[in-house]
C-alpha positions in Angstrom: -46.6 27.2 15.0 -45.9 26.5 11.4 -44.5 29.9 10.8 -42.1 29.7 13.8 -40.8 26.3 12.6 -40.3 27.7 9.1 -38.5 30.8 10.4 -36.3 28.6 12.6 -35.4 26.4 9.7 -34.6 29.4 7.5 -32.5 30.9 10.2 -30.6 27.7 10.7 -29.9 27.4 6.9 -28.8 31.0 6.7 -26.5 30.8 9.7 -24.8 27.7 8.3 -24.4 29.0 4.8 -23.8 32.7 5.1 -22.0 33.3 8.4 -19.6 30.4 8.1 -16.0 31.6 7.3 -14.3 30.2 4.2 -11.5 27.9 5.5 -10.5 26.6 2.1 -7.8 29.3 1.7 -6.0 27.9 4.7 -5.3 24.6 3.1 -2.3 24.2 0.8 -3.1 22.7 -2.6 -0.6 20.1 -3.7 -0.2 19.3 -7.4 -1.3 15.8 -8.5 1.2 13.3 -9.8 -0.2 12.0 -13.0 2.7 9.6 -13.7 1.8 6.6 -11.5 4.2 4.2 -13.1 7.2 5.8 -11.4 5.9 5.6 -7.9 8.0 3.1 -5.9 8.3 2.6 -2.2 10.5 -0.5 -2.5 12.9 0.3 -5.3 14.6 3.4 -6.7 12.3 5.0 -9.3 12.9 4.0 -12.9 14.8 0.7 -12.1 12.2 -1.3 -13.9 9.8 -0.1 -16.6 7.0 -2.7 -17.0 6.3 -6.1 -18.4 3.4 -7.0 -20.7 1.1 -4.3 -22.1 0.1 -1.7 -19.6 0.7 -3.8 -16.5 3.0 -1.8 -14.2 4.2 -4.5 -11.9 6.0 -2.1 -9.5 2.7 -0.4 -9.0 1.0 -3.7 -8.7 3.6 -4.9 -6.2 3.1 -1.8 -4.2 -0.7 -2.2 -4.2 -0.3 -5.7 -2.9 2.2 -4.4 -0.3 -0.4 -1.8 0.8 -3.1 -4.5 1.1 -0.9 -6.8 3.1 0.2 -4.0 5.4 -3.3 -3.9 6.8 -3.4 -7.6 7.8 -5.2 -9.0 4.8 -4.4 -12.6 4.2 -4.6 -12.5 0.4 -4.2 -9.8 -2.3 -4.7 -9.8 -6.0 -3.9 -7.2 -8.7 -5.0 -7.7 -12.3 -3.8 -6.1 -15.5 -6.5 -3.9 -17.1 -6.9 -6.2 -20.2 -6.9 -9.3 -18.0 -3.8 -11.1 -19.2 -1.6 -10.9 -16.1 -2.6 -11.5 -12.5 -0.3 -10.9 -9.6 -1.2 -12.5 -6.3 0.3 -12.5 -2.8 -0.7 -14.8 0.1 0.5 -14.3 3.6 1.8 -17.6 5.0 3.4 -16.5 8.3 3.1 -13.3 10.1 4.5 -12.8 13.7 6.5 -10.5 15.9 8.8 -11.0 18.8 10.4 -8.5 21.1 10.6 -7.1 24.5 9.6 -3.6 25.6 12.5 -2.0 23.7 13.3 -3.7 20.3 10.7 -5.2 18.0 11.5 -7.8 15.5 8.9 -8.9 12.8 9.0 -11.9 10.7 6.8 -12.5 7.6 6.5 -15.0 4.9 4.6 -14.2 1.7 4.0 -16.4 -1.4 3.9 -14.4 -4.7 2.3 -15.9 -7.8 2.3 -14.4 -11.3 -0.2 -15.7 -13.9 -0.4 -15.1 -17.6 -3.7 -16.0 -19.2 -4.7 -18.1 -16.2 -1.4 -20.1 -16.5 1.1 -20.0 -13.6 4.3 -18.3 -14.8 6.1 -17.7 -11.5 5.5 -18.7 -7.9 7.8 -18.5 -4.9 7.8 -17.9 -1.1 9.8 -15.1 0.4 10.7 -14.7 4.1 12.1 -11.6 5.7 12.7 -10.2 9.2 13.1 -6.6 10.2 13.5 -4.7 13.5 12.5 -1.4 14.9 14.4 0.3 17.7 13.0 2.5 20.5 14.8 5.5 19.2 12.5 5.5 16.1 9.3 6.0 18.0 8.1 5.8 21.6 5.0 3.8 21.0 5.5 0.0 20.9 2.6 -0.6 18.5 4.0 1.9 16.0 7.4 0.3 16.2 5.7 -3.1 15.6 4.0 -1.8 12.5 7.1 -0.2 11.2 9.1 -3.4 11.6 6.3 -5.3 9.8 6.3 -2.8 6.9 10.0 -3.1 6.5 9.9 -6.9 6.4 7.1 -6.8 3.8 9.2 -4.4 1.7 12.1 -6.9 1.8 9.8 -9.6 0.4 8.6 -7.4 -2.4 12.3 -6.5 -3.2 13.2 -10.2 -3.4 10.2 -10.9 -5.6 11.1 -8.1 -8.0 14.7 -9.1 -8.1 13.7 -12.6 -9.1 11.4 -11.3 -11.8 14.3 -9.4 -13.2 16.9 -12.2 -13.0 14.6 -14.7 -14.6 14.0 -12.3 -17.5 10.3 -12.4 -17.0 10.3 -8.6 -17.4 10.5 -7.0 -20.8 
């Protein structure tokens, strides 16, 4: 009985290891992008550089945007050295629409802290729509409209940072 169990186990191991084809050649390998500071979903690349030491606010704003996309109520991104903290709090988040068009309205409050002192705080509201020609699924159109509205709030926030000369 012990020998049969051992042979069965060895046979199972060999069949899984030796006779499985190598599918790794079927997947295309994409080069990695080491320059994270130039990634921007909301602004053209290179519009802003950075403020403070090593705190890429466009990347931080995009991280906050990603967090809020998935229905989190609050998001916070800190600078590596701990001097700057960027936070976003979702105040209002609702959609309206019939079967065809979807409109999404969102209000987000952004706060920027330097050494635990408030430097900037403001609320931004935005509304965006998604039409039935973009996708046939209602839930997908709803999410698309919400992401667009969220991007508008991030754009307004970054524009204010630039106009107030908070940026280097």
